[in-house]
mmCIF file of the N, C-alpha and C atoms, coordinates in Angstrom:
data_MODEL
# 
_entry.id   MODEL 
# 
loop_
_atom_site.group_PDB 
_atom_site.id 
_atom_site.type_symbol 
_atom_site.label_atom_id 
_atom_site.label_alt_id 
_atom_site.label_comp_id 
_atom_site.label_asym_id 
_atom_site.label_entity_id 
_atom_site.label_seq_id 
_atom_site.pdbx_PDB_ins_code 
_atom_site.Cartn_x 
_atom_site.Cartn_y 
_atom_site.Cartn_z 
_atom_site.occupancy 
_atom_site.B_iso_or_equiv 
_atom_site.pdbx_formal_charge 
_atom_site.auth_seq_id 
_atom_site.auth_comp_id 
_atom_site.auth_asym_id 
_atom_site.auth_atom_id 
_atom_site.pdbx_PDB_model_num 
ATOM 1   N N  . UNK A 1 1  ? 0.942   -1.464  0.382  1.00 0.00 ? 1  UNK A N  1 
ATOM 2   C CA . UNK A 1 1  ? -0.020  -0.025  -0.017 1.00 0.00 ? 1  UNK A CA 1 
ATOM 3   C C  . UNK A 1 1  ? 1.075   0.973   0.273  1.00 0.00 ? 1  UNK A C  1 
ATOM 4   N N  . UNK A 1 2  ? 0.411   2.260   -0.686 1.00 0.00 ? 2  UNK A N  1 
ATOM 5   C CA . UNK A 1 2  ? 1.034   3.356   -0.961 1.00 0.00 ? 2  UNK A CA 1 
ATOM 6   C C  . UNK A 1 2  ? 0.581   4.591   -0.346 1.00 0.00 ? 2  UNK A C  1 
ATOM 7   N N  . UNK A 1 3  ? 1.310   5.185   1.296  1.00 0.00 ? 3  UNK A N  1 
ATOM 8   C CA . UNK A 1 3  ? 1.176   5.987   1.580  1.00 0.00 ? 3  UNK A CA 1 
ATOM 9   C C  . UNK A 1 3  ? 1.749   7.437   1.514  1.00 0.00 ? 3  UNK A C  1 
ATOM 10  N N  . UNK A 1 4  ? 0.887   8.330   2.033  1.00 0.00 ? 4  UNK A N  1 
ATOM 11  C CA . UNK A 1 4  ? 1.242   9.980   1.600  1.00 0.00 ? 4  UNK A CA 1 
ATOM 12  C C  . UNK A 1 4  ? 2.590   10.129  2.697  1.00 0.00 ? 4  UNK A C  1 
ATOM 13  N N  . UNK A 1 5  ? 3.460   10.939  2.282  1.00 0.00 ? 5  UNK A N  1 
ATOM 14  C CA . UNK A 1 5  ? 4.900   11.006  3.657  1.00 0.00 ? 5  UNK A CA 1 
ATOM 15  C C  . UNK A 1 5  ? 3.591   11.618  4.674  1.00 0.00 ? 5  UNK A C  1 
ATOM 16  N N  . UNK A 1 6  ? 4.471   11.574  5.945  1.00 0.00 ? 6  UNK A N  1 
ATOM 17  C CA . UNK A 1 6  ? 3.719   11.646  7.322  1.00 0.00 ? 6  UNK A CA 1 
ATOM 18  C C  . UNK A 1 6  ? 2.496   11.528  8.208  1.00 0.00 ? 6  UNK A C  1 
ATOM 19  N N  . UNK A 1 7  ? 2.299   9.889   7.223  1.00 0.00 ? 7  UNK A N  1 
ATOM 20  C CA . UNK A 1 7  ? 1.095   9.778   7.499  1.00 0.00 ? 7  UNK A CA 1 
ATOM 21  C C  . UNK A 1 7  ? 0.920   8.823   8.811  1.00 0.00 ? 7  UNK A C  1 
ATOM 22  N N  . UNK A 1 8  ? 0.040   9.004   9.897  1.00 0.00 ? 8  UNK A N  1 
ATOM 23  C CA . UNK A 1 8  ? 0.126   8.409   11.024 1.00 0.00 ? 8  UNK A CA 1 
ATOM 24  C C  . UNK A 1 8  ? -0.899  7.186   10.531 1.00 0.00 ? 8  UNK A C  1 
ATOM 25  N N  . UNK A 1 9  ? -0.761  6.301   11.918 1.00 0.00 ? 9  UNK A N  1 
ATOM 26  C CA . UNK A 1 9  ? -1.702  5.462   12.082 1.00 0.00 ? 9  UNK A CA 1 
ATOM 27  C C  . UNK A 1 9  ? -2.817  5.844   11.926 1.00 0.00 ? 9  UNK A C  1 
ATOM 28  N N  . UNK A 1 10 ? -3.624  6.880   12.720 1.00 0.00 ? 10 UNK A N  1 
ATOM 29  C CA . UNK A 1 10 ? -4.509  7.091   12.531 1.00 0.00 ? 10 UNK A CA 1 
ATOM 30  C C  . UNK A 1 10 ? -5.217  7.392   11.256 1.00 0.00 ? 10 UNK A C  1 
ATOM 31  N N  . UNK A 1 11 ? -4.261  8.004   10.823 1.00 0.00 ? 11 UNK A N  1 
ATOM 32  C CA . UNK A 1 11 ? -4.593  8.220   9.229  1.00 0.00 ? 11 UNK A CA 1 
ATOM 33  C C  . UNK A 1 11 ? -4.815  7.136   8.623  1.00 0.00 ? 11 UNK A C  1 
ATOM 34  N N  . UNK A 1 12 ? -3.924  5.949   8.656  1.00 0.00 ? 12 UNK A N  1 
ATOM 35  C CA . UNK A 1 12 ? -4.270  4.786   7.845  1.00 0.00 ? 12 UNK A CA 1 
ATOM 36  C C  . UNK A 1 12 ? -5.477  4.082   8.339  1.00 0.00 ? 12 UNK A C  1 
ATOM 37  N N  . UNK A 1 13 ? -5.643  4.147   9.684  1.00 0.00 ? 13 UNK A N  1 
ATOM 38  C CA . UNK A 1 13 ? -7.151  3.646   9.805  1.00 0.00 ? 13 UNK A CA 1 
ATOM 39  C C  . UNK A 1 13 ? -8.261  4.101   9.280  1.00 0.00 ? 13 UNK A C  1 
ATOM 40  N N  . UNK A 1 14 ? -8.414  5.275   9.167  1.00 0.00 ? 14 UNK A N  1 
ATOM 41  C CA . UNK A 1 14 ? -9.333  6.113   8.404  1.00 0.00 ? 14 UNK A CA 1 
ATOM 42  C C  . UNK A 1 14 ? -9.312  5.826   6.644  1.00 0.00 ? 14 UNK A C  1 
ATOM 43  N N  . UNK A 1 15 ? -7.799  5.426   6.308  1.00 0.00 ? 15 UNK A N  1 
ATOM 44  C CA . UNK A 1 15 ? -7.473  5.179   4.871  1.00 0.00 ? 15 UNK A CA 1 
ATOM 45  C C  . UNK A 1 15 ? -8.324  3.814   4.529  1.00 0.00 ? 15 UNK A C  1 
ATOM 46  N N  . UNK A 1 16 ? -8.449  3.102   5.498  1.00 0.00 ? 16 UNK A N  1 
ATOM 47  C CA . UNK A 1 16 ? -8.792  1.723   5.226  1.00 0.00 ? 16 UNK A CA 1 
ATOM 48  C C  . UNK A 1 16 ? -10.300 1.480   5.632  1.00 0.00 ? 16 UNK A C  1 
ATOM 49  N N  . UNK A 1 17 ? -10.859 2.785   5.792  1.00 0.00 ? 17 UNK A N  1 
ATOM 50  C CA . UNK A 1 17 ? -12.656 2.982   6.264  1.00 0.00 ? 17 UNK A CA 1 
ATOM 51  C C  . UNK A 1 17 ? -12.804 2.469   7.485  1.00 0.00 ? 17 UNK A C  1 
ATOM 52  N N  . UNK A 1 18 ? -11.953 1.990   8.224  1.00 0.00 ? 18 UNK A N  1 
ATOM 53  C CA . UNK A 1 18 ? -12.128 1.639   9.669  1.00 0.00 ? 18 UNK A CA 1 
ATOM 54  C C  . UNK A 1 18 ? -12.489 2.960   10.564 1.00 0.00 ? 18 UNK A C  1 
ATOM 55  N N  . UNK A 1 19 ? -13.461 2.625   11.818 1.00 0.00 ? 19 UNK A N  1 
ATOM 56  C CA . UNK A 1 19 ? -13.560 3.725   12.717 1.00 0.00 ? 19 UNK A CA 1 
ATOM 57  C C  . UNK A 1 19 ? -12.386 3.687   13.702 1.00 0.00 ? 19 UNK A C  1 
ATOM 58  N N  . UNK A 1 20 ? -12.023 4.694   14.294 1.00 0.00 ? 20 UNK A N  1 
ATOM 59  C CA . UNK A 1 20 ? -10.988 4.150   15.340 1.00 0.00 ? 20 UNK A CA 1 
ATOM 60  C C  . UNK A 1 20 ? -11.267 3.477   16.723 1.00 0.00 ? 20 UNK A C  1 
ATOM 61  N N  . UNK A 1 21 ? -12.657 3.347   17.006 1.00 0.00 ? 21 UNK A N  1 
ATOM 62  C CA . UNK A 1 21 ? -13.159 2.197   17.595 1.00 0.00 ? 21 UNK A CA 1 
ATOM 63  C C  . UNK A 1 21 ? -12.945 0.956   17.414 1.00 0.00 ? 21 UNK A C  1 
ATOM 64  N N  . UNK A 1 22 ? -13.306 0.796   16.044 1.00 0.00 ? 22 UNK A N  1 
ATOM 65  C CA . UNK A 1 22 ? -12.731 -0.861  15.670 1.00 0.00 ? 22 UNK A CA 1 
ATOM 66  C C  . UNK A 1 22 ? -11.112 -1.096  15.645 1.00 0.00 ? 22 UNK A C  1 
ATOM 67  N N  . UNK A 1 23 ? -10.396 -0.027  16.440 1.00 0.00 ? 23 UNK A N  1 
ATOM 68  C CA . UNK A 1 23 ? -8.975  -0.935  16.562 1.00 0.00 ? 23 UNK A CA 1 
ATOM 69  C C  . UNK A 1 23 ? -8.462  -0.502  17.765 1.00 0.00 ? 23 UNK A C  1 
ATOM 70  N N  . UNK A 1 24 ? -8.061  -1.433  18.620 1.00 0.00 ? 24 UNK A N  1 
ATOM 71  C CA . UNK A 1 24 ? -7.932  -0.974  20.025 1.00 0.00 ? 24 UNK A CA 1 
ATOM 72  C C  . UNK A 1 24 ? -5.904  -0.980  20.028 1.00 0.00 ? 24 UNK A C  1 
ATOM 73  N N  . UNK A 1 25 ? -5.474  -1.714  19.193 1.00 0.00 ? 25 UNK A N  1 
ATOM 74  C CA . UNK A 1 25 ? -4.107  -1.539  19.343 1.00 0.00 ? 25 UNK A CA 1 
ATOM 75  C C  . UNK A 1 25 ? -3.368  -1.427  17.751 1.00 0.00 ? 25 UNK A C  1 
ATOM 76  N N  . UNK A 1 26 ? -2.268  -0.974  17.624 1.00 0.00 ? 26 UNK A N  1 
ATOM 77  C CA . UNK A 1 26 ? -1.503  -0.441  16.367 1.00 0.00 ? 26 UNK A CA 1 
ATOM 78  C C  . UNK A 1 26 ? -0.306  -1.588  16.802 1.00 0.00 ? 26 UNK A C  1 
ATOM 79  N N  . UNK A 1 27 ? 0.408   -2.015  15.869 1.00 0.00 ? 27 UNK A N  1 
ATOM 80  C CA . UNK A 1 27 ? 1.494   -2.526  15.770 1.00 0.00 ? 27 UNK A CA 1 
ATOM 81  C C  . UNK A 1 27 ? 2.510   -2.121  14.602 1.00 0.00 ? 27 UNK A C  1 
ATOM 82  N N  . UNK A 1 28 ? 3.500   -1.583  14.888 1.00 0.00 ? 28 UNK A N  1 
ATOM 83  C CA . UNK A 1 28 ? 4.120   -1.370  13.850 1.00 0.00 ? 28 UNK A CA 1 
ATOM 84  C C  . UNK A 1 28 ? 5.881   -2.083  13.902 1.00 0.00 ? 28 UNK A C  1 
ATOM 85  N N  . UNK A 1 29 ? 6.013   -2.706  12.819 1.00 0.00 ? 29 UNK A N  1 
ATOM 86  C CA . UNK A 1 29 ? 7.293   -3.645  12.967 1.00 0.00 ? 29 UNK A CA 1 
ATOM 87  C C  . UNK A 1 29 ? 6.994   -4.354  14.152 1.00 0.00 ? 29 UNK A C  1 
ATOM 88  N N  . UNK A 1 30 ? 6.317   -4.902  14.459 1.00 0.00 ? 30 UNK A N  1 
ATOM 89  C CA . UNK A 1 30 ? 5.937   -5.905  15.554 1.00 0.00 ? 30 UNK A CA 1 
ATOM 90  C C  . UNK A 1 30 ? 6.117   -5.155  16.797 1.00 0.00 ? 30 UNK A C  1 
ATOM 91  N N  . UNK A 1 31 ? 6.206   -3.909  16.861 1.00 0.00 ? 31 UNK A N  1 
ATOM 92  C CA . UNK A 1 31 ? 5.898   -3.218  18.776 1.00 0.00 ? 31 UNK A CA 1 
ATOM 93  C C  . UNK A 1 31 ? 4.498   -2.452  18.712 1.00 0.00 ? 31 UNK A C  1 
ATOM 94  N N  . UNK A 1 32 ? 4.277   -2.503  19.734 1.00 0.00 ? 32 UNK A N  1 
ATOM 95  C CA . UNK A 1 32 ? 3.083   -1.541  20.320 1.00 0.00 ? 32 UNK A CA 1 
ATOM 96  C C  . UNK A 1 32 ? 3.092   -0.008  19.694 1.00 0.00 ? 32 UNK A C  1 
ATOM 97  N N  . UNK A 1 33 ? 2.277   0.221   19.211 1.00 0.00 ? 33 UNK A N  1 
ATOM 98  C CA . UNK A 1 33 ? 2.695   1.658   18.736 1.00 0.00 ? 33 UNK A CA 1 
ATOM 99  C C  . UNK A 1 33 ? 1.403   2.687   18.717 1.00 0.00 ? 33 UNK A C  1 
ATOM 100 N N  . UNK A 1 34 ? 1.974   4.224   19.336 1.00 0.00 ? 34 UNK A N  1 
ATOM 101 C CA . UNK A 1 34 ? 0.960   5.110   19.293 1.00 0.00 ? 34 UNK A CA 1 
ATOM 102 C C  . UNK A 1 34 ? 0.061   5.088   17.764 1.00 0.00 ? 34 UNK A C  1 
ATOM 103 N N  . UNK A 1 35 ? -1.241  5.300   18.294 1.00 0.00 ? 35 UNK A N  1 
ATOM 104 C CA . UNK A 1 35 ? -1.843  5.847   16.876 1.00 0.00 ? 35 UNK A CA 1 
ATOM 105 C C  . UNK A 1 35 ? -1.456  7.399   16.297 1.00 0.00 ? 35 UNK A C  1 
ATOM 106 N N  . UNK A 1 36 ? -0.777  8.053   16.893 1.00 0.00 ? 36 UNK A N  1 
ATOM 107 C CA . UNK A 1 36 ? 0.106   9.201   16.163 1.00 0.00 ? 36 UNK A CA 1 
ATOM 108 C C  . UNK A 1 36 ? 1.437   8.915   15.906 1.00 0.00 ? 36 UNK A C  1 
ATOM 109 N N  . UNK A 1 37 ? 1.404   7.839   15.887 1.00 0.00 ? 37 UNK A N  1 
ATOM 110 C CA . UNK A 1 37 ? 3.248   7.160   14.863 1.00 0.00 ? 37 UNK A CA 1 
ATOM 111 C C  . UNK A 1 37 ? 3.489   7.573   13.800 1.00 0.00 ? 37 UNK A C  1 
ATOM 112 N N  . UNK A 1 38 ? 3.748   8.102   13.047 1.00 0.00 ? 38 UNK A N  1 
ATOM 113 C CA . UNK A 1 38 ? 4.249   8.418   11.295 1.00 0.00 ? 38 UNK A CA 1 
ATOM 114 C C  . UNK A 1 38 ? 4.690   6.823   11.340 1.00 0.00 ? 38 UNK A C  1 
ATOM 115 N N  . UNK A 1 39 ? 4.067   6.460   9.944  1.00 0.00 ? 39 UNK A N  1 
ATOM 116 C CA . UNK A 1 39 ? 4.422   5.106   8.896  1.00 0.00 ? 39 UNK A CA 1 
ATOM 117 C C  . UNK A 1 39 ? 5.419   5.649   8.472  1.00 0.00 ? 39 UNK A C  1 
ATOM 118 N N  . UNK A 1 40 ? 6.589   5.225   8.658  1.00 0.00 ? 40 UNK A N  1 
ATOM 119 C CA . UNK A 1 40 ? 7.820   5.162   7.443  1.00 0.00 ? 40 UNK A CA 1 
ATOM 120 C C  . UNK A 1 40 ? 7.758   4.040   6.683  1.00 0.00 ? 40 UNK A C  1 
ATOM 121 N N  . UNK A 1 41 ? 8.449   4.310   5.357  1.00 0.00 ? 41 UNK A N  1 
ATOM 122 C CA . UNK A 1 41 ? 8.504   3.208   4.257  1.00 0.00 ? 41 UNK A CA 1 
ATOM 123 C C  . UNK A 1 41 ? 9.192   1.894   4.747  1.00 0.00 ? 41 UNK A C  1 
ATOM 124 N N  . UNK A 1 42 ? 8.633   1.185   3.761  1.00 0.00 ? 42 UNK A N  1 
ATOM 125 C CA . UNK A 1 42 ? 8.859   -0.526  4.384  1.00 0.00 ? 42 UNK A CA 1 
ATOM 126 C C  . UNK A 1 42 ? 8.236   -0.895  6.218  1.00 0.00 ? 42 UNK A C  1 
ATOM 127 N N  . UNK A 1 43 ? 7.396   0.213   6.770  1.00 0.00 ? 43 UNK A N  1 
ATOM 128 C CA . UNK A 1 43 ? 7.025   -0.533  8.291  1.00 0.00 ? 43 UNK A CA 1 
ATOM 129 C C  . UNK A 1 43 ? 6.059   -1.182  7.887  1.00 0.00 ? 43 UNK A C  1 
ATOM 130 N N  . UNK A 1 44 ? 5.812   -2.610  8.465  1.00 0.00 ? 44 UNK A N  1 
ATOM 131 C CA . UNK A 1 44 ? 4.814   -3.663  8.816  1.00 0.00 ? 44 UNK A CA 1 
ATOM 132 C C  . UNK A 1 44 ? 4.115   -2.776  9.764  1.00 0.00 ? 44 UNK A C  1 
ATOM 133 N N  . UNK A 1 45 ? 2.488   -3.079  9.331  1.00 0.00 ? 45 UNK A N  1 
ATOM 134 C CA . UNK A 1 45 ? 1.429   -2.738  10.197 1.00 0.00 ? 45 UNK A CA 1 
ATOM 135 C C  . UNK A 1 45 ? 0.591   -4.139  10.744 1.00 0.00 ? 45 UNK A C  1 
ATOM 136 N N  . UNK A 1 46 ? -0.027  -3.697  11.708 1.00 0.00 ? 46 UNK A N  1 
ATOM 137 C CA . UNK A 1 46 ? -1.102  -4.252  11.805 1.00 0.00 ? 46 UNK A CA 1 
ATOM 138 C C  . UNK A 1 46 ? -2.245  -4.036  12.918 1.00 0.00 ? 46 UNK A C  1 
ATOM 139 N N  . UNK A 1 47 ? -3.468  -4.010  12.747 1.00 0.00 ? 47 UNK A N  1 
ATOM 140 C CA . UNK A 1 47 ? -4.423  -3.172  13.268 1.00 0.00 ? 47 UNK A CA 1 
ATOM 141 C C  . UNK A 1 47 ? -5.530  -4.451  14.267 1.00 0.00 ? 47 UNK A C  1 
ATOM 142 N N  . UNK A 1 48 ? -5.376  -4.040  15.410 1.00 0.00 ? 48 UNK A N  1 
ATOM 143 C CA . UNK A 1 48 ? -5.817  -5.656  16.213 1.00 0.00 ? 48 UNK A CA 1 
ATOM 144 C C  . UNK A 1 48 ? -7.146  -4.986  16.773 1.00 0.00 ? 48 UNK A C  1 
ATOM 145 N N  . UNK A 1 49 ? -8.217  -5.796  16.504 1.00 0.00 ? 49 UNK A N  1 
ATOM 146 C CA . UNK A 1 49 ? -9.353  -5.463  17.055 1.00 0.00 ? 49 UNK A CA 1 
ATOM 147 C C  . UNK A 1 49 ? -9.741  -5.335  18.692 1.00 0.00 ? 49 UNK A C  1 
ATOM 148 N N  . UNK A 1 50 ? -10.581 -4.638  19.033 1.00 0.00 ? 50 UNK A N  1 
ATOM 149 C CA . UNK A 1 50 ? -11.119 -4.961  20.513 1.00 0.00 ? 50 UNK A CA 1 
ATOM 150 C C  . UNK A 1 50 ? -11.536 -6.225  20.811 1.00 0.00 ? 50 UNK A C  1 
ATOM 151 N N  . UNK A 1 51 ? -11.124 -6.556  22.087 1.00 0.00 ? 51 UNK A N  1 
ATOM 152 C CA . UNK A 1 51 ? -12.150 -7.782  22.204 1.00 0.00 ? 51 UNK A CA 1 
ATOM 153 C C  . UNK A 1 51 ? -10.705 -8.936  22.164 1.00 0.00 ? 51 UNK A C  1 
ATOM 154 N N  . UNK A 1 52 ? -9.590  -8.952  21.986 1.00 0.00 ? 52 UNK A N  1 
ATOM 155 C CA . UNK A 1 52 ? -8.581  -9.856  22.266 1.00 0.00 ? 52 UNK A CA 1 
ATOM 156 C C  . UNK A 1 52 ? -8.621  -10.454 23.579 1.00 0.00 ? 52 UNK A C  1 
ATOM 157 N N  . UNK A 1 53 ? -8.506  -11.782 23.731 1.00 0.00 ? 53 UNK A N  1 
ATOM 158 C CA . UNK A 1 53 ? -8.687  -12.340 24.792 1.00 0.00 ? 53 UNK A CA 1 
ATOM 159 C C  . UNK A 1 53 ? -7.549  -12.233 25.596 1.00 0.00 ? 53 UNK A C  1 
ATOM 160 N N  . UNK A 1 54 ? -7.641  -12.063 26.932 1.00 0.00 ? 54 UNK A N  1 
ATOM 161 C CA . UNK A 1 54 ? -6.607  -11.603 28.162 1.00 0.00 ? 54 UNK A CA 1 
ATOM 162 C C  . UNK A 1 54 ? -5.008  -12.562 27.815 1.00 0.00 ? 54 UNK A C  1 
ATOM 163 N N  . UNK A 1 55 ? -4.993  -13.582 27.656 1.00 0.00 ? 55 UNK A N  1 
ATOM 164 C CA . UNK A 1 55 ? -3.548  -14.183 27.688 1.00 0.00 ? 55 UNK A CA 1 
ATOM 165 C C  . UNK A 1 55 ? -3.010  -13.575 26.328 1.00 0.00 ? 55 UNK A C  1 
ATOM 166 N N  . UNK A 1 56 ? -3.689  -13.183 25.077 1.00 0.00 ? 56 UNK A N  1 
ATOM 167 C CA . UNK A 1 56 ? -2.974  -13.050 23.660 1.00 0.00 ? 56 UNK A CA 1 
ATOM 168 C C  . UNK A 1 56 ? -2.726  -11.392 24.406 1.00 0.00 ? 56 UNK A C  1 
ATOM 169 N N  . UNK A 1 57 ? -3.519  -10.951 24.956 1.00 0.00 ? 57 UNK A N  1 
ATOM 170 C CA . UNK A 1 57 ? -3.062  -9.200  25.461 1.00 0.00 ? 57 UNK A CA 1 
ATOM 171 C C  . UNK A 1 57 ? -1.633  -9.426  26.067 1.00 0.00 ? 57 UNK A C  1 
ATOM 172 N N  . UNK A 1 58 ? -1.698  -9.993  26.692 1.00 0.00 ? 58 UNK A N  1 
ATOM 173 C CA . UNK A 1 58 ? -0.391  -10.518 27.707 1.00 0.00 ? 58 UNK A CA 1 
ATOM 174 C C  . UNK A 1 58 ? 0.981   -10.462 26.651 1.00 0.00 ? 58 UNK A C  1 
ATOM 175 N N  . UNK A 1 59 ? 0.434   -11.422 26.438 1.00 0.00 ? 59 UNK A N  1 
ATOM 176 C CA . UNK A 1 59 ? 1.829   -12.367 24.936 1.00 0.00 ? 59 UNK A CA 1 
ATOM 177 C C  . UNK A 1 59 ? 1.876   -10.836 24.013 1.00 0.00 ? 59 UNK A C  1 
ATOM 178 N N  . UNK A 1 60 ? 1.092   -10.326 23.279 1.00 0.00 ? 60 UNK A N  1 
ATOM 179 C CA . UNK A 1 60 ? 1.544   -9.176  22.447 1.00 0.00 ? 60 UNK A CA 1 
ATOM 180 C C  . UNK A 1 60 ? 1.785   -7.869  22.989 1.00 0.00 ? 60 UNK A C  1 
ATOM 181 N N  . UNK A 1 61 ? 1.945   -7.750  24.799 1.00 0.00 ? 61 UNK A N  1 
ATOM 182 C CA . UNK A 1 61 ? 2.337   -6.567  25.397 1.00 0.00 ? 61 UNK A CA 1 
ATOM 183 C C  . UNK A 1 61 ? 1.509   -5.344  25.303 1.00 0.00 ? 61 UNK A C  1 
ATOM 184 N N  . UNK A 1 62 ? 0.368   -5.697  25.195 1.00 0.00 ? 62 UNK A N  1 
ATOM 185 C CA . UNK A 1 62 ? -0.633  -4.180  25.324 1.00 0.00 ? 62 UNK A CA 1 
ATOM 186 C C  . UNK A 1 62 ? -1.585  -3.905  26.299 1.00 0.00 ? 62 UNK A C  1 
ATOM 187 N N  . UNK A 1 63 ? -1.470  -5.430  27.276 1.00 0.00 ? 63 UNK A N  1 
ATOM 188 C CA . UNK A 1 63 ? -2.341  -5.277  28.697 1.00 0.00 ? 63 UNK A CA 1 
ATOM 189 C C  . UNK A 1 63 ? -2.247  -3.789  29.163 1.00 0.00 ? 63 UNK A C  1 
ATOM 190 N N  . UNK A 1 64 ? -3.434  -3.241  29.428 1.00 0.00 ? 64 UNK A N  1 
ATOM 191 C CA . UNK A 1 64 ? -3.118  -2.240  30.450 1.00 0.00 ? 64 UNK A CA 1 
ATOM 192 C C  . UNK A 1 64 ? -2.432  -1.234  30.072 1.00 0.00 ? 64 UNK A C  1 
ATOM 193 N N  . UNK A 1 65 ? -2.307  -1.037  28.828 1.00 0.00 ? 65 UNK A N  1 
ATOM 194 C CA . UNK A 1 65 ? -1.440  0.001   28.218 1.00 0.00 ? 65 UNK A CA 1 
ATOM 195 C C  . UNK A 1 65 ? -2.414  0.949   27.452 1.00 0.00 ? 65 UNK A C  1 
ATOM 196 N N  . UNK A 1 66 ? -1.887  2.334   27.878 1.00 0.00 ? 66 UNK A N  1 
ATOM 197 C CA . UNK A 1 66 ? -2.563  3.815   27.732 1.00 0.00 ? 66 UNK A CA 1 
ATOM 198 C C  . UNK A 1 66 ? -2.165  4.080   26.285 1.00 0.00 ? 66 UNK A C  1 
ATOM 199 N N  . UNK A 1 67 ? -3.303  3.742   25.225 1.00 0.00 ? 67 UNK A N  1 
ATOM 200 C CA . UNK A 1 67 ? -2.602  3.954   23.898 1.00 0.00 ? 67 UNK A CA 1 
ATOM 201 C C  . UNK A 1 67 ? -3.635  5.330   23.595 1.00 0.00 ? 67 UNK A C  1 
ATOM 202 N N  . UNK A 1 68 ? -3.402  6.222   22.680 1.00 0.00 ? 68 UNK A N  1 
ATOM 203 C CA . UNK A 1 68 ? -4.259  7.220   21.843 1.00 0.00 ? 68 UNK A CA 1 
ATOM 204 C C  . UNK A 1 68 ? -3.895  7.443   20.449 1.00 0.00 ? 68 UNK A C  1 
# 
């Protein structure tokens, strides 16, 4: 996917026609990232929906993290 320069994770969420409430966590290159993080060339991005079961939240590293 080609993105404009300075595209943030929250901009990408809108670009793929999701509401911000549909995404609980953004991973960029395998690490939890802020919704305000700017996506760089060749970054790998994953969007995690709300409702991920507890054990996976701990394994993925986003249990009790405050992200916005």
